[in-house]
C-alpha positions as MATLAB code, in Angstrom:
seq = 'XXXXXXXXXXXXXXXXXXXXXXXXXXXXXXXXXXXXXXXXXXXXXXXXXXXXXXXXXXXXXXXXXXXXXXXXXXXXXXXXXXXXXXXXXXXXXXXXXXXXXXXXXXXXXXXXXXXXXXXXXXXXXXXXXXXXXXXXXXXXXXXXXXXXXXXXXXXXXXXXXXXXXXXXXXXXXXXXXXXXXXXXXXXXXXXXXXXXXXXXXXXXXXXXXXXXXXXXXXXXXXXXXXXXXXXXXXXXXXXXXXXXXXXXXXXXXXXXXXXXXXXXXXXXXXXXXXXXXXXXXXXXXXXXXXXXXXXXXXXXXXXXXXXXXXXXXXXXXXXXXXXXXXXXXXXXXXXXXXXXXXXXXXXXXXXXXXXXXXXXXXXXXXXXXXXXXXXXXXXXXX';
ca = [
     -33.346   47.115   25.635;
     -30.259   46.188   23.980;
     -30.063   46.757   20.183;
     -29.217   44.178   18.466;
     -26.585   44.884   15.522;
     -28.728   42.732   12.932;
     -31.274   45.358   13.391;
     -29.332   47.859   11.004;
     -29.757   45.747    7.539;
     -32.978   44.577    8.620;
     -34.454   47.534    8.687;
     -33.365   49.019    5.399;
     -34.373   45.627    3.537;
     -38.166   45.858    5.241;
     -38.420   48.228    2.497;
     -37.010   46.350   -0.125;
     -38.667   42.643    0.190;
     -42.650   41.739    1.040;
     -41.213   39.270    3.507;
     -38.674   39.293    5.747;
     -37.679   35.896    7.624;
     -35.869   35.949   11.009;
     -34.721   32.263   12.094;
     -31.942   31.527   14.404;
     -31.665   29.260   17.754;
     -34.441   29.072   20.189;
     -33.935   31.260   22.678;
     -31.259   33.675   20.719;
     -33.354   36.565   20.894;
     -35.785   36.662   17.890;
     -39.346   37.350   19.423;
     -38.044   40.044   21.169;
     -35.746   42.123   19.129;
     -39.045   41.857   16.041;
     -41.454   42.870   19.286;
     -39.211   45.970   20.167;
     -38.473   47.143   17.234;
     -41.313   46.478   15.149;
     -44.068   48.123   17.413;
     -46.485   48.968   14.668;
     -46.712   45.408   13.747;
     -49.216   42.644   15.230;
     -47.872   40.056   16.848;
     -49.177   36.147   16.120;
     -47.593   33.273   18.000;
     -48.206   30.080   16.559;
     -47.197   27.957   18.828;
     -50.841   29.392   20.391;
     -53.026   26.359   19.761;
     -55.833   28.971   18.794;
     -53.632   30.837   16.416;
     -52.443   27.581   15.226;
     -56.055   25.821   14.883;
     -57.356   29.289   12.877;
     -54.408   29.322   10.698;
     -54.785   25.708    9.966;
     -58.350   25.416    9.266;
     -59.291   28.783    7.577;
     -56.496   30.073    6.263;
     -57.901   32.145    4.242;
     -60.075   33.924    7.342;
     -56.818   34.227    8.980;
     -54.480   35.910    6.329;
     -57.894   38.083    6.203;
     -58.032   39.120    9.618;
     -53.896   39.256    9.617;
     -53.411   40.854    6.277;
     -50.945   43.494    6.800;
     -47.702   44.488    9.053;
     -47.687   41.178   11.266;
     -45.144   39.224   12.784;
     -45.399   35.562   12.450;
     -44.040   33.588   15.027;
     -43.278   29.777   14.819;
     -44.592   29.991   11.219;
     -43.059   26.572   10.387;
     -45.864   25.063   12.712;
     -48.532   25.932   10.008;
     -46.248   25.448    6.218;
     -49.506   25.478    4.431;
     -49.854   28.907    5.043;
     -46.740   29.934    2.586;
     -48.652   29.074   -0.726;
     -51.119   31.827    0.438;
     -48.790   34.124    1.856;
     -47.299   34.050   -1.785;
     -50.422   34.595   -3.373;
     -51.166   38.004   -1.413;
     -47.603   39.275   -1.854;
     -47.710   38.516   -5.901;
     -50.708   40.679   -5.731;
     -50.325   43.261   -3.524;
     -46.755   44.074   -3.995;
     -46.313   46.087   -0.442;
     -42.603   45.824    1.449;
     -42.491   44.312    4.608;
     -45.865   43.136    4.275;
     -45.160   39.808    6.657;
     -42.505   38.821    9.012;
     -41.683   35.324    9.451;
     -40.252   33.923   12.393;
     -39.056   30.771   13.402;
     -36.195   28.480   15.186;
     -36.637   24.959   12.919;
     -34.140   25.631   10.148;
     -34.665   22.888    7.976;
     -38.946   22.823    7.832;
     -39.106   26.680    7.919;
     -36.472   26.783    4.537;
     -37.968   23.970    3.255;
     -41.045   26.174    2.512;
     -39.629   28.967    2.232;
     -37.671   27.303   -0.867;
     -40.618   26.066   -2.122;
     -43.278   28.863   -2.445;
     -41.117   32.224   -1.391;
     -38.149   31.877   -3.104;
     -37.446   35.964   -4.323;
     -39.957   37.125   -2.416;
     -38.304   36.760    0.986;
     -35.105   37.816    2.966;
     -33.802   35.493    5.282;
     -31.918   36.744    8.253;
     -30.356   34.375   11.322;
     -30.123   36.017   14.925;
     -27.726   34.383   17.184;
     -26.696   35.118   20.338;
     -25.237   37.971   21.606;
     -21.630   38.701   19.672;
     -18.853   40.512   21.775;
     -19.892   43.529   20.079;
     -23.170   43.711   21.576;
     -22.061   42.249   25.014;
     -19.541   45.188   25.231;
     -21.960   48.132   24.743;
     -24.164   46.631   27.154;
     -21.415   46.334   29.552;
     -22.176   42.732   29.877;
     -18.520   41.383   29.557;
     -16.589   40.261   32.225;
     -13.040   40.893   32.875;
     -12.585   37.072   33.229;
     -12.604   35.028   29.820;
     -13.122   31.392   31.422;
     -16.284   33.097   32.751;
     -17.135   34.517   29.468;
     -16.683   30.929   27.792;
     -18.794   29.209   30.648;
     -21.360   31.650   30.667;
     -22.376   31.946   27.272;
     -23.849   34.265   24.867;
     -28.248   33.091   25.345;
     -29.696   36.616   26.040;
     -31.902   34.773   28.881;
     -28.877   34.684   31.140;
     -28.182   38.450   31.559;
     -31.598   39.558   30.911;
     -33.016   37.418   33.738;
     -29.723   36.615   35.648;
     -30.029   32.747   35.567;
     -27.267   30.614   36.800;
     -25.776   28.971   33.445;
     -25.297   25.601   34.521;
     -29.271   25.341   35.114;
     -29.633   27.130   32.201;
     -28.296   24.913   29.531;
     -29.305   22.017   31.407;
     -32.868   23.158   30.799;
     -31.868   24.185   27.380;
     -31.477   20.653   25.922;
     -34.015   19.378   27.971;
     -36.940   21.775   26.742;
     -35.224   22.781   23.083;
     -32.511   20.327   21.735;
     -34.981   17.339   22.305;
     -38.140   18.556   21.743;
     -36.510   19.721   18.298;
     -34.615   16.733   17.296;
     -37.414   14.661   18.601;
     -39.854   16.544   16.199;
     -37.434   16.455   13.426;
     -36.641   12.486   13.640;
     -37.479    9.213   15.657;
     -35.025    8.743   17.837;
     -35.016    5.277   19.705;
     -31.890    5.217   21.690;
     -32.011    8.813   23.753;
     -28.692    7.518   25.494;
     -26.604    7.257   22.232;
     -28.142   10.440   21.089;
     -26.721   12.152   24.355;
     -23.480   10.284   23.945;
     -23.115   11.464   20.521;
     -23.537   15.300   21.774;
     -21.056   14.745   24.340;
     -18.957   13.461   21.698;
     -19.434   16.294   19.260;
     -18.423   18.841   22.073;
     -15.317   16.457   23.010;
     -14.527   17.072   18.946;
     -15.008   21.345   19.283;
     -12.550   22.803   16.704;
     -11.280   19.179   15.591;
     -11.515   17.651   12.479;
     -15.142   15.544   12.057;
     -14.553   11.632   11.971;
     -18.202   10.247   11.459;
     -17.106    6.406   11.786;
     -14.994    6.961   15.030;
     -18.198    9.111   16.397;
     -20.351    6.209   15.190;
     -17.922    3.345   17.365;
     -18.012    5.866   20.292;
     -22.064    6.327   20.251;
     -22.823    2.740   19.262;
     -24.516    3.775   16.447;
     -24.030    3.297   12.342;
     -22.205    6.426   10.469;
     -25.019    7.074    8.581;
     -27.202    7.420   11.637;
     -24.021    9.996   12.840;
     -24.473   11.884    9.819;
     -27.735   12.101   10.203;
     -27.972   13.209   13.906;
     -25.276   15.689   12.967;
     -27.390   17.088   10.084;
     -30.496   17.870   12.831;
     -27.796   19.942   15.275;
     -26.853   21.791   12.384;
     -30.449   22.778   11.477;
     -31.302   23.651   14.607;
     -28.856   25.439   15.006;
     -26.658   23.716   17.511;
     -23.597   23.218   15.916;
     -21.985   23.920   12.557;
     -19.149   22.658   10.521;
     -16.537   24.506    8.734;
     -14.960   23.378    5.001;
     -11.592   22.938    4.308;
     -10.602   25.341    1.730;
      -8.293   23.354   -0.740;
      -8.994   25.536   -4.243;
      -5.631   26.140   -5.787;
      -3.452   26.255   -3.174;
      -1.753   22.925   -2.562;
      -3.346   19.921   -3.678;
      -2.303   17.366   -0.273;
      -4.673   18.734    2.014;
      -6.905   17.626    4.255;
     -10.658   17.566    2.870;
     -12.605   16.592    6.283;
     -14.668   19.226    7.821;
     -13.799   20.770   10.973;
     -16.687   20.762   14.119;
     -17.648   23.893   16.187;
     -20.867   25.196   18.654;
     -23.009   28.122   18.021;
     -22.631   28.764   21.725;
     -19.825   28.360   24.049;
     -21.664   28.144   26.953;
     -23.985   25.237   25.801;
     -20.299   23.421   24.424;
     -18.227   24.221   27.977;
     -21.867   22.203   29.768;
     -21.432   19.866   27.491;
     -18.074   19.355   28.588;
     -19.130   19.183   32.167;
     -17.083   22.372   33.168;
     -19.760   24.083   35.629;
     -19.420   27.315   37.687;
     -17.351   29.055   35.636;
     -14.722   26.869   37.019;
     -12.421   27.290   33.574;
      -9.271   28.088   32.805;
      -5.654   27.832   30.693;
      -4.517   24.775   32.748;
      -7.792   22.705   31.262;
      -7.352   20.480   28.534;
     -10.120   21.890   26.431;
      -8.949   25.625   26.599;
      -7.667   25.995   23.209;
     -10.490   24.187   21.957;
     -13.028   26.103   23.387;
     -11.198   29.169   22.983;
     -11.018   28.813   18.974;
     -14.739   27.654   19.132;
     -15.931   31.559   20.413;
     -13.419   33.191   18.171;
     -14.727   31.148   14.840;
     -18.233   31.573   16.021;
     -17.621   35.189   16.731;
     -16.719   35.599   13.085;
     -19.821   33.708   12.062;
     -22.146   35.435   14.141;
     -20.921   38.654   12.838;
     -21.270   37.614    9.743;
     -24.903   36.907    9.523;
     -25.341   40.358   12.085;
     -23.930   42.728    9.788;
     -25.013   40.862    6.678;
     -21.630   40.787    5.667;
     -22.419   37.911    3.428;
     -19.126   36.524    3.809;
     -18.111   32.333    3.497;
     -15.579   30.910    6.283;
     -13.111   27.970    5.744;
     -10.088   26.789    6.811;
      -6.916   24.909    5.668;
      -4.998   22.971    6.566;
      -2.129   20.777    4.563;
      -0.972   16.681    5.128;
       1.938   18.147    6.694;
       0.196   19.921    9.633;
       0.245   22.995    8.586;
      -2.946   24.940    9.264;
      -4.698   28.206    9.315;
      -7.690   27.877   11.675;
     -10.053   30.492    9.637;
     -10.060   32.280    6.283;
     -12.207   34.321    3.823;
     -11.927   34.658    0.262;
     -12.752   38.136   -1.490;
     -12.768   37.952   -5.592;
      -9.049   39.380   -5.378;
      -7.580   37.910   -2.002;
      -8.059   35.350    0.502;
      -7.576   37.093    4.099;
      -6.053   34.585    7.232;
      -6.667   33.848   10.894;
      -4.634   32.079   13.121;
      -6.228   31.668   16.703;
      -3.912   31.098   19.800;
      -5.591   30.985   23.101;
      -1.588   32.361   24.730;
      -2.054   35.407   26.062;
       1.761   36.255   24.571;
       2.992   36.270   21.326;
       5.151   33.839   20.020;
       7.057   33.894   16.441;
       5.743   29.956   16.071;
       2.298   31.059   15.603;
       2.310   32.382   12.418;
       4.181   29.276   11.028;
       0.050   28.267    9.268;
       0.213   31.777    7.805;
       3.416   31.947    6.347;
       3.045   28.513    4.653;
      -0.152   29.757    3.161;
       0.849   32.429    1.902;
       4.087   30.912    0.745;
       1.511   28.313   -1.157;
      -1.050   31.776   -2.823;
       1.727   34.440   -3.343;
       0.256   37.254   -4.374;
      -3.006   36.012   -3.866;
      -3.081   36.275   -0.150;
      -4.411   38.960    1.702;
      -4.918   40.900    5.413;
      -2.766   37.947    7.709;
      -4.023   37.922   11.454;
      -3.640   36.346   14.661;
      -6.288   36.423   17.218;
      -5.244   35.807   20.274;
      -5.935   35.581   24.067;
      -4.104   38.815   25.224;
      -5.590   41.979   25.643;
      -3.553   44.392   23.670;
      -3.586   44.991   19.603;
      -0.299   45.326   17.484;
      -0.018   46.465   14.310;
       3.043   44.838   12.528;
       4.744   45.439    9.352;
       2.713   41.735    7.831;
       0.671   41.005   10.160;
      -2.610   42.098   12.681;
      -2.211   40.858   15.935;
      -5.861   41.157   17.774;
      -7.151   40.808   21.160;
     -10.614   38.211   21.324;
     -12.143   41.197   22.869;
     -11.962   43.210   19.737;
     -12.827   41.092   17.315;
];
């Protein structure tokens, strides 16, 4: 059993809130983690037609049967339960009484915001992070293989061929979730859109350009992208422009939550991926940015990440501000360090002055270095 990093903060908060919510992408390991770590809790899947019918037709009887220390999986299938849960936890005031799990963030969060505000603590579990991979001895020496295999637990737990897994994942989960949220009349255009997103990983989002490529309106592109975000397929990183240089780019950058899925959409197969590939740098940057996002949620760091780029092309790939400083990360897929890698960090630091915090280079090499003004960190040691 692989102990997920999120479990430490999850167990702590279990004693402080009556309801805990576990969400994240499908197949990221939510059910496995909950059932393996909360062995004294009963498990009820609301994907099961009988359970869903019981909860729908007789919610009071259902919650009388499952009244304490229960995991309700795919709870977004029964949205009417949330109001009943509110009444129960307000009356009982028992901490850790219910665990709610679900993959459709849009429906799940809408109901939590409406009925369970202040009563529920929300966790997001993503596919394995690098720390978990290293602890489980799953991290290959081949970086190209790591990026194409991706980080979904089933690939490693069941030894599934990644090409087959991601093909099935798109057909079984992506299309299913999307079709439940919106009516897509042209599946071919939507598949073209997803591939356009993959081709733009690590780049600025241009809705009009993507609309032309997919043959739909830019309004439709915005709607589709929002759905992929709420389904945990991709996310956007916002530009940081607070107080530093008004002449900055203000479009977000696009990233996928898993490089295996990204590589599959880019038609990179069988681990046939090397630094000579035109998308190597983009996929590497995607992996690193996503790794920081995953650890942010798995360790409950409560950080907000941004990127920065000015009108002259100076850029910092990733940053997060604290109350006093702004910490900077430049991401380079090269295995060697060169002085030009520091250009964006130095430009930002010149603008920010004393507000600049740690400056780090995350690169494709193996050894860490600690320099006077910079930290050089291997991707393995994020």
